[in-house]
N, C-alpha and C positions, 0 to 999 in steps of 0.2 A: 866099558871103561868107566871108572868111578868119577863122580862130579868133583870138581875142584872146590876148594874152600871159598873161592870168590863167587861161585854160582849159587850158593845157598842164600835163602831170603834173609836169614838172620844176620848175614854179614853186613847189610846196608841199614843203617839207622833210619834213613829217609823212607825206605820201603816199609820198614816195620811201623813207623808212625802213620804212614798212609793207610796201611791195612788196619791198624788200630782205630784210626779215625773213621773208616768205613764201618767197622763193627759198631762203634758208638752211634753213628748216624742211623744205621739200621735199627738199633735198639731204641733210639729216640723216636724214629718213625713208627715203630710198632707200638711204643708207649702212647704216642699221640693218637694213633688210630684207635687204640683201645679206649683212650679217654674220650674221643669223639663218639665212639660207639656207645659208650656208657652214657654220655650226655644226651645222645639222640633217643636213648631208651628212657632216661630219667627226666630230662627237660627238653622236649622236642622244639619248643618255641625258641630255645637258645640258638639252635642251628638255623632256624628260619631267619633270624636276624643276620646271621653270617651270610646265608645265601642271598638275602636281599642286598646286603652291602656289596657282595661280589657282583650281583647283577647290575647294581647301580654303577659300579666301577667299569663294567664291560659294556654298558649301554651305548656310549658314543661310538665305540668300535662296531657294535652290532647294527646300529642305525645307519652308519656309513656303508656297511656291507649290504644292508637291505636296499638303500637308495641306489647303489651301484647295480645290484641285481635287477631292480625294477626298471631302471633306465636302460640297461642292456637289453632287457626283454622288449621294451618299447622301441628301441632302435632297430632291433632285429625284425620286429613286426612291421615297422615303417619301411625298411628296406625290402622285405618280402612283399608288402603291399604295392610298393612302387614297381617292383619287378613284375607283379601280376597285373598292374593297371593296364598295360598295353593290350594284353589278351582279353581282359574284361571289357575294355572300351570297344574292341573289335566285335566281341560277342554281343554287346548291347546295341551297337550300330546295326548288326545283322538282324537282331530281334526287332528293332524299330523299323527297319526297311521292310521286313516281312509283315509287320503289323500294318504299315501303310499300304502294302499291296493288298492285304486281306480287306482293309477298309475300302479301297477303291473297288475291289471285286464285289464287296457287299453293296456298295452304291450302284454299281452296274447292274447287279441282280435286282435291286429295288427299282431302278428305272425300267429294266426289261419287264418286270412284273406289272408296272404301271402301264406300259405300252400294251401288254397282252390283255390286261383288264379293259383298256380302252377299246381294243379290237373286239373283245367279246361283247362289248356294249353296242356295237354297230348293228342295230336292228330296229325295226319299227313294227310293232304289232307282232306278227308271227314270222317275219322275215329274219332268218338266221343265217350266219355264214355257212357256206358249203365246206370251206376249209380255211385254216389259218396256217400260214407258212412263211418262211423267210425268203426274201429276195436275195438270190445267191450271186447275182451279177447283172450288169447292164452295159449297154454300148453308149459311148459319149464322144466318139471321134468321127461321126458321120451324120448325115441328115436322117438316116434311119435310126430310130431310137427304140430299142427293145430291152426288155429285162427278162430274167430267167427266175422261175419260181420253183421252190422245192416241194411241189405237190402236183399231182397229175390225175390221170384217169382213175387210178386205184383209190384216190381220195375223193372222187365225185366231181372233179373239175371237168368242165366242158368248154368248147370253143364259144366265144361270145360273152362269157360271164364277166361282169365288172370286177375290177380289183381296186380295193379301197385301203387306205391307211387310216390311222386315227385322225389325221388332219383333213383328208378328203380323197378325191378321185386320183388314182395312179394311172389307170389304163384299163385294158380289156384283154382277155385271153385270146391269143391268136392261134397258137398250136398247142396240142396236148400230147404228152407222152405218158408212159405208164406211171411214173412217179415224178415227173417234171413237166413244166409248161413254159411257153414263151409268151411274154406279155407285150402287147403293142402299147407303148406309152403315149400319153397325151401330147408329148413334145414331138412325136414322129411326124414327118412331113406328109404322111398319108392319113393322119388321124383327124377326124372331124366329129365334134361333139355338140349337140344342141344344148344351149345354156340360156339362162335368163338372169337379169339383175335381181339380187336377193330381196331388195326392198320394194320392187314393183314387178310389172309384167313385161319389161323391155326384153325381147327375145333376140337371140343371135346365134351364130355358130362359132365355136372355138376351134381354130385350125392350128395344127402343129407346124412349126417352122424349121424343126431340126436343130434349134438352139435352145436357149433357156426360156424362151418366151412363146406365148400363144398369140395368134392373130385373131382378134375379135371382129367378126363381120356381121353387121346388123342386117336383119331381114327387111325391116321397113326403113328404106333410105329416106333421107330428109335431114331434119335438124338432128344432130348427134346428141343424145341425152346423156351419154356416158361421162362420168367424171373420174378423175384419178382417185383411186382408193375404193371404188365400187367393188363389192363382192359379187362374183358370178357363181351360180350354182346350177346343177343339172335341172333341166326343164321337164324331163320325163318323156319327151318326144322320141319316138322310135321304139320305145318299149324296153330298151336295154337297162337303163339306169333308173333307180328310184329317184323321184324328184326331191330337190332340196339338198343334195350333197355338194359340199364345197368343191369348187374347181380352180378358180384363179382370182386374182385381184388386179384391177386395171392399173397399169403403171404409166400409160401415155395414151393420148387421143390421136386418132387418125380421121381423115374425111369420112370414111365409111364405118368407123367403129373405134378400134383402139388396139393397144398391145397390153397383154396381161401376163403376170407372173404366177405360175402354178403354186398352189398352197402346199402341195405334197411333193417335195423334191425327191425323186427316186434315190439319188445319191445319199440322202440323209434318212432313208427309210429302211428299217430292218425287217419288221414283220408286217404282213398285209393280210387282209381278209378277202377271200374270193366269195362274192355274193351271187345268188341265183339271178337269172335274168328276170327283170321286174315284171314284164308282161310277155311271156313266151308267145302267146297267140298273136301279138302284134308284130313279131319278127317274121319277115317274109321267108317262106320256105324255099323259095327259088334262089335265094342269095347263096353265093359261094362262101366257104369259111372265111376267106379274107374279107369279103364284103360285110359279113356279119360282124367281124372284129372291128372293121373301120366304121360301120354305122351308116346312117343316111348321109348322102352327099349334100353338102351345102353349096351355096353359090361360089363359083370359082372366078 
């Protein structure tokens, strides 16, 4: 079907003017582009002035856009940091706690090394420890006071050998197994140890009472020379202990001696040294193992 006269473009004057104006604008655009191209080739500095003016005109808008972009990034980073702060704080707390634990472990190792060095130094001349081991337990709820040692026959430990800590006398070996031993503590009610006052030759017997104190009974009765605070050491009588090892400190006087507190509390002792019998030839062969462990009997 043929188009009607009204559908042709020439029929509307407005449409014709619009189309003509478009052609003119396109031609002017081409001419302006050609002119600018020619100027850029002939006078480059002329376009740089135009570009500078355009940049100056657009500067406020670009600065605002840059500020908005920077602030938005900072805000996002702040929000992200806040969201991560909880987990980071928890991780830091765990690290600090672990560091404190490691510090305490290092301090414990340092103290244990110091105790072991002190034990290794328990010797006089050629006297050296037979074994160094840990006290693995002790009795504290009865009058019989024993401790258990993590060394036995296989380590050279024998019945009657003295047991010392870095502070002083702990007791003596009572029974021996293959790799463990039972120690008769000074506090046991059947323990009797010859002692003397450290600063002179006042001799006595230290008897266990089954509690935390020793009963000091003087051999020479008469005027009691003991004073509170006197240090008592082994006298060497009986041949079991080397003379001069710390035993107890007098805490109270009695008519025939006093009461004393042991210097080496088994409950506060970790490692001990098992020493050889000081004078084996002085130990009576006829004694039973228990009598050897208890030692010479004092006055009752």
